C-alpha positions in Angstrom: 25.8 14.7 -10.9 27.4 14.7 -7.3 27.5 12.2 -5.6 24.9 13.0 -2.4 21.9 13.1 -6.0 23.6 10.0 -7.2 22.8 8.6 -4.2 19.1 10.3 -3.9 18.4 8.4 -7.4 19.8 4.8 -5.8 17.3 5.2 -2.7 14.5 6.7 -5.2 15.0 3.8 -7.1 14.9 0.9 -4.1 11.8 3.0 -2.8 9.8 2.9 -6.0 10.2 -1.4 -5.6 10.2 -2.0 -2.3 7.9 0.7 -0.1 4.7 0.3 -1.2 5.1 -3.7 -0.2 7.0 -2.5 3.2 3.9 0.4 3.5 1.3 -2.5 2.8 3.2 -5.0 5.6 3.5 -2.5 8.4 -0.6 -2.2 7.6 -0.4 1.7 6.8 -2.9 3.5 4.5 -1.2 6.2 2.4 -2.6 8.9 4.6 -1.2 7.3 8.0 1.7 6.9 6.3 2.6 10.1 4.6 1.2 12.3 8.1 3.3 10.3 10.3 6.4 10.5 8.1 5.4 14.8 7.4 5.1 14.3 3.6 2.2 15.0 1.8 0.2 11.5 0.2 1.3 12.7 -3.0 5.1 12.9 -2.9 4.6 8.8 -0.8 2.4 7.7 -4.0 5.0 9.4 -6.7 7.8 7.7 -4.7 6.5 4.3 -4.4 5.3 4.9 -8.7 8.8 5.8 -9.3 8.0 9.1 -11.0 10.3 12.4 -10.2 10.0 13.8 -7.0 11.8 16.8 -5.4 12.0 15.8 -1.3 15.1 15.7 -0.3 17.6 13.4 0.3 17.2 13.7 4.0 13.7 12.9 3.5 13.6 9.6 1.0 16.2 8.3 3.7 14.0 9.2 7.1 10.9 7.5 4.7 12.5 4.3 3.6 14.1 4.2 7.6 10.1 4.6 8.7 9.3 1.8 6.1 11.7 -0.1 8.2 14.2 -0.8 5.2 17.6 0.3 5.4 19.3 4.0 4.3 19.5 2.6 0.8 15.6 1.5 1.0 16.2 -1.7 1.0 14.7 -4.7 2.8 17.1 -5.3 5.8 18.2 -9.3 5.9 15.9 -11.6 7.8 18.1 -12.3 11.3 19.8 -15.3 11.4 17.0 -19.0 11.7 14.3 -16.4 10.6 14.8 -17.1 6.8 
């Protein structure tokens, strides 16, 4: 497995834990998130549920960033004073 594929698996694993809650905080339905990210609702649901997905590394990274997560698919740290 090459480095990009390993990184993709890390992002997918993180998105399985954080994408659903992040989408909920944004108040986006599955259909609206899919429309805005140009992914299908089935792909986003698969990512959120930790199921196998064939999306490219660029697509999963774009989804993470769209949801306000880091490029690795984890929540951004809160700014100082906001804890």
